[in-house]
Structure formats: structure tokens, C-alpha cells
Backbone as numpy.savetxt, mean C-alpha at the origin, in Angstrom:
# Nx Ny Nz CAx CAy CAz Cx Cy Cz
-11.95 -17.97 9.23 -13.28 -18.24 9.73 -13.57 -17.36 10.94
-14.78 -16.90 11.03 -15.18 -16.08 12.15 -15.67 -16.97 13.28
-15.11 -16.77 14.49 -15.58 -17.58 15.61 -17.04 -17.23 15.94
-17.76 -18.21 16.43 -19.14 -17.99 16.82 -19.13 -17.31 18.17
-19.77 -16.13 18.23 -19.79 -15.34 19.45 -21.23 -15.16 19.87
-21.51 -15.43 21.12 -22.84 -15.21 21.66 -22.95 -13.74 22.07
-23.81 -12.97 21.41 -23.91 -11.55 21.76 -24.51 -11.34 23.15
-23.89 -10.46 23.91 -24.43 -10.10 25.22 -25.54 -9.08 25.02
-25.24 -8.13 24.13 -26.24 -7.11 23.80 -26.56 -7.21 22.31
-27.68 -6.68 21.94 -28.10 -6.71 20.56 -27.07 -5.98 19.68
-26.63 -6.65 18.59 -25.71 -6.04 17.64 -24.25 -6.18 17.98
-23.91 -6.75 19.11 -22.51 -6.84 19.51 -21.70 -7.75 18.59
-22.22 -8.91 18.27 -21.49 -9.84 17.40 -21.33 -9.26 16.00
-22.32 -8.54 15.53 -22.26 -7.93 14.21 -21.13 -6.91 14.17
-21.00 -6.10 15.22 -19.94 -5.10 15.29 -18.58 -5.77 15.26
-18.44 -6.87 15.98 -17.17 -7.58 16.02 -16.80 -8.11 14.64
-17.75 -8.67 13.93 -17.50 -9.18 12.59 -17.14 -8.05 11.63
-17.83 -6.91 11.76 -17.57 -5.77 10.91 -16.13 -5.28 11.09
-15.68 -5.23 12.32 -14.32 -4.79 12.61 -13.31 -5.73 11.98
-13.58 -7.03 12.01 -12.68 -7.99 11.40 -12.59 -7.77 9.90
-13.72 -7.49 9.26 -13.72 -7.27 7.82 -12.94 -6.02 7.45
-13.08 -4.97 8.24 -12.40 -3.73 7.93 -10.89 -3.85 8.10
-10.44 -4.76 8.92 -9.02 -4.84 9.24 -8.35 -6.06 8.61
-8.79 -6.44 7.43 -8.22 -7.59 6.75 -6.72 -7.42 6.52
-6.29 -6.21 6.30 -4.91 -5.95 5.95 -3.95 -6.25 7.11
-4.46 -6.26 8.32 -3.64 -6.54 9.49 -3.08 -7.96 9.44
-3.84 -8.88 8.88 -3.45 -10.29 8.86 -2.52 -10.65 7.71
-2.30 -9.75 6.77 -1.50 -10.07 5.59 -0.03 -10.12 5.96
0.61 -11.19 5.56 2.05 -11.36 5.74 2.66 -11.52 4.36
3.79 -10.91 4.13 4.43 -11.02 2.84 5.85 -11.53 3.00
6.29 -12.32 2.05 7.65 -12.84 2.08 8.40 -12.38 0.83
7.83 -11.43 0.09 8.49 -10.98 -1.12 9.59 -10.00 -0.78
9.43 -8.74 -1.10 10.48 -7.77 -0.85 10.06 -6.84 0.27
11.05 -6.30 0.90 10.80 -5.37 1.99 11.48 -4.05 1.66
10.72 -2.96 1.64 11.36 -1.66 1.42 12.21 -1.31 2.64
13.23 -0.46 2.46 14.07 -0.09 3.59 13.25 0.54 4.72
13.63 0.27 5.94 12.91 0.80 7.10 12.96 2.32 7.09
11.83 2.95 7.37 11.75 4.40 7.42 11.54 5.06 6.06
11.43 4.27 5.02 11.28 4.83 3.67 10.02 5.68 3.54
8.92 5.23 4.11 7.65 5.91 3.92 7.52 7.19 4.75
8.57 7.56 5.46 8.57 8.83 6.19 9.33 9.90 5.42
9.85 9.55 4.25 10.65 10.47 3.45 9.80 11.20 2.41
10.46 12.04 1.58 9.76 12.80 0.54 9.27 11.87 -0.58
8.26 12.32 -1.29 7.65 11.51 -2.35 8.65 11.10 -3.42
9.54 12.01 -3.79 10.52 11.70 -4.84 11.45 10.56 -4.40
11.86 10.60 -3.13 12.73 9.56 -2.59 12.00 8.22 -2.55
10.75 8.26 -2.11 9.95 7.03 -2.04 9.81 6.44 -3.44
9.45 7.29 -4.42 9.24 6.82 -5.79 10.53 6.24 -6.37
11.65 6.92 -6.17 12.93 6.43 -6.71 13.29 5.07 -6.12
13.10 4.93 -4.82 13.44 3.67 -4.16 12.50 2.54 -4.57
11.21 2.84 -4.64 10.23 1.81 -4.99 10.37 1.38 -6.45
10.93 2.23 -7.30 11.10 1.88 -8.71 12.34 1.04 -8.94
13.21 0.92 -7.94 14.45 0.17 -8.14 14.18 -1.33 -8.18
15.01 -2.03 -8.92 14.86 -3.49 -9.04 15.13 -4.19 -7.71
15.93 -3.58 -6.86 16.25 -4.19 -5.57 15.01 -4.30 -4.68
14.19 -3.25 -4.69 12.97 -3.23 -3.86 11.79 -3.83 -4.59
11.66 -3.56 -5.87 10.52 -4.04 -6.67 11.03 -4.82 -7.87
11.46 -6.06 -7.66 12.03 -6.82 -8.78 11.02 -7.13 -9.89
9.74 -7.09 -9.59 8.73 -7.38 -10.60 8.27 -6.14 -11.35
8.87 -4.99 -11.04 8.54 -3.78 -11.78 7.93 -2.70 -10.92
7.68 -1.57 -11.56 7.19 -0.38 -10.86 5.78 -0.61 -10.31
4.98 -1.39 -11.01 3.62 -1.67 -10.53 3.64 -2.30 -9.16
4.63 -3.13 -8.91 4.79 -3.75 -7.60 5.07 -2.69 -6.54
5.88 -1.70 -6.90 6.19 -0.60 -5.98 4.95 0.22 -5.65
4.12 0.47 -6.66 2.88 1.22 -6.44 1.98 0.46 -5.47
1.89 -0.85 -5.66 1.05 -1.66 -4.77 1.58 -1.66 -3.35
2.91 -1.65 -3.19 3.49 -1.61 -1.84 3.17 -0.31 -1.13
3.20 0.81 -1.87 2.86 2.10 -1.27 1.39 2.08 -0.84
0.52 1.59 -1.72 -0.91 1.52 -1.38 -1.14 0.59 -0.21
-0.43 -0.52 -0.16 -0.56 -1.46 0.94 -0.16 -0.79 2.26
0.92 -0.01 2.24 1.33 0.70 3.44 0.23 1.66 3.89
-0.37 2.37 2.93 -1.44 3.31 3.27 -2.64 2.57 3.88
-2.96 1.40 3.33 -4.06 0.60 3.87 -3.74 0.13 5.29
-2.50 -0.29 5.52 -2.11 -0.76 6.85 -2.20 0.35 7.88
-1.80 1.57 7.48 -1.82 2.69 8.42 -3.25 3.11 8.74
-4.13 3.01 7.77 -5.53 3.31 7.98 -5.78 4.72 8.50
-6.61 4.83 9.52 -6.99 6.13 10.07 -5.85 6.78 10.85
-4.83 6.03 11.18 -3.71 6.58 11.94 -2.72 7.35 11.08
-2.90 7.33 9.77 -2.01 8.01 8.85 -2.38 9.49 8.78
-1.46 10.39 9.18 -1.77 11.83 9.11 -2.01 12.27 7.67
-2.83 13.28 7.49 -3.20 13.71 6.14 -1.99 14.21 5.35
-1.01 14.84 6.00 0.18 15.31 5.29 0.99 14.12 4.76
1.09 13.06 5.56 1.84 11.87 5.15 1.10 11.17 4.02
-0.25 11.11 4.13 -1.05 10.48 3.09 -0.89 11.22 1.77
-0.87 12.55 1.82 -0.69 13.35 0.61 0.68 13.07 -0.02
1.71 12.93 0.81 3.05 12.65 0.29 3.11 11.27 -0.35
2.45 10.29 0.25 2.41 8.94 -0.32 1.62 8.91 -1.63
0.53 9.66 -1.68 -0.26 9.76 -2.92 0.59 10.39 -4.02
1.39 11.41 -3.66 2.26 12.05 -4.63 3.29 11.04 -5.16
3.84 10.22 -4.27 4.80 9.18 -4.68 4.13 8.21 -5.65
2.89 7.83 -5.38 2.17 6.93 -6.28 1.98 7.57 -7.65
1.63 8.87 -7.68 1.44 9.56 -8.96 2.76 9.62 -9.75
3.88 9.84 -9.04 5.18 9.86 -9.72 5.46 8.50 -10.35
5.20 7.44 -9.59 5.43 6.09 -10.10 4.50 5.78 -11.28
3.24 6.19 -11.18 2.29 5.95 -12.26 2.69 6.69 -13.53
3.21 7.92 -13.37 3.67 8.69 -14.52 4.86 7.99 -15.17
5.72 7.42 -14.35 6.88 6.71 -14.89 6.45 5.47 -15.68
5.47 4.76 -15.16 4.94 3.59 -15.88 4.39 4.02 -17.22
3.61 5.10 -17.22 3.01 5.60 -18.46 4.09 6.03 -19.45
5.11 6.72 -18.96 6.21 7.18 -19.81 6.93 5.98 -20.43
7.16 4.93 -19.62 7.82 3.73 -20.13 6.97 3.04 -21.19
5.67 3.01 -21.00 4.77 2.40 -21.99 4.80 3.18 -23.30
4.80 4.50 -23.20 4.84 5.34 -24.40 6.15 5.13 -25.15
7.24 5.00 -24.44 8.53 4.78 -25.09 8.56 3.45 -25.82
8.04 2.42 -25.20 8.02 1.10 -25.83 7.18 1.13 -27.09
6.09 1.91 -27.09 5.22 2.00 -28.26 5.92 2.68 -29.43
6.75 3.69 -29.14 7.46 4.41 -30.18 8.60 3.59 -30.76
9.21 2.74 -29.94 10.36 1.96 -30.36 10.00 0.85 -31.34
8.77 0.49 -31.42 8.36 -0.64 -32.27 8.22 -0.25 -33.69
């Protein structure tokens, strides 16, 4: 719930509410799995390999993709463009692996 704020100047309360909406990800707490500390500072291949493991993503690769995206959302504007590009590359590697696994299952039937 948003606290009721008496605006001092016109538009002040609106700005405060807008900031809260944009930063929803700050309030999210998770009790599922935690990737190893410092993982998201490594190369895309390393990130993808670790996120695809059952130890980090017991519910599958899709869970790993969501964790990478969640990290990117949490970092927001503070994420350097080079790091963002590396994380996007890791997501593409994971997505390709999911697609490859789906194609294999289709052929096996």
C-alpha cells in the first residue's frame, strides 16, 4: 500500500508514487535458490553453464533464465552496458539450450 503523502509542491506525491512503481524489484525476496556469489561478473558461457545446473536451477533452465533477467532488473540503470551485453548473451545461450532440448525430445518420440 502506498502511504498517503501531502504534497508540498504540485506533483511531488505523484513523483514519489512513480518511483515506487519503477522499483518494485527492490522489495522482492526469494527463498528458492541462490546463484554463487560473483557469478554475474563472469563470462556469458560460465554464467549459462552454472545457471543450467540442477544445483542452481533445480526447476530447469527456464528458472536460470529468469534469475539472470531478475538480476538485470535489480541492477537497473546501474548496470554497465558491457555487463548487460554479457548477461544478454548468457540468456541467449540458455534459450538456445532450451530450444535444443525441446527439439531432441520431439525427435525421440
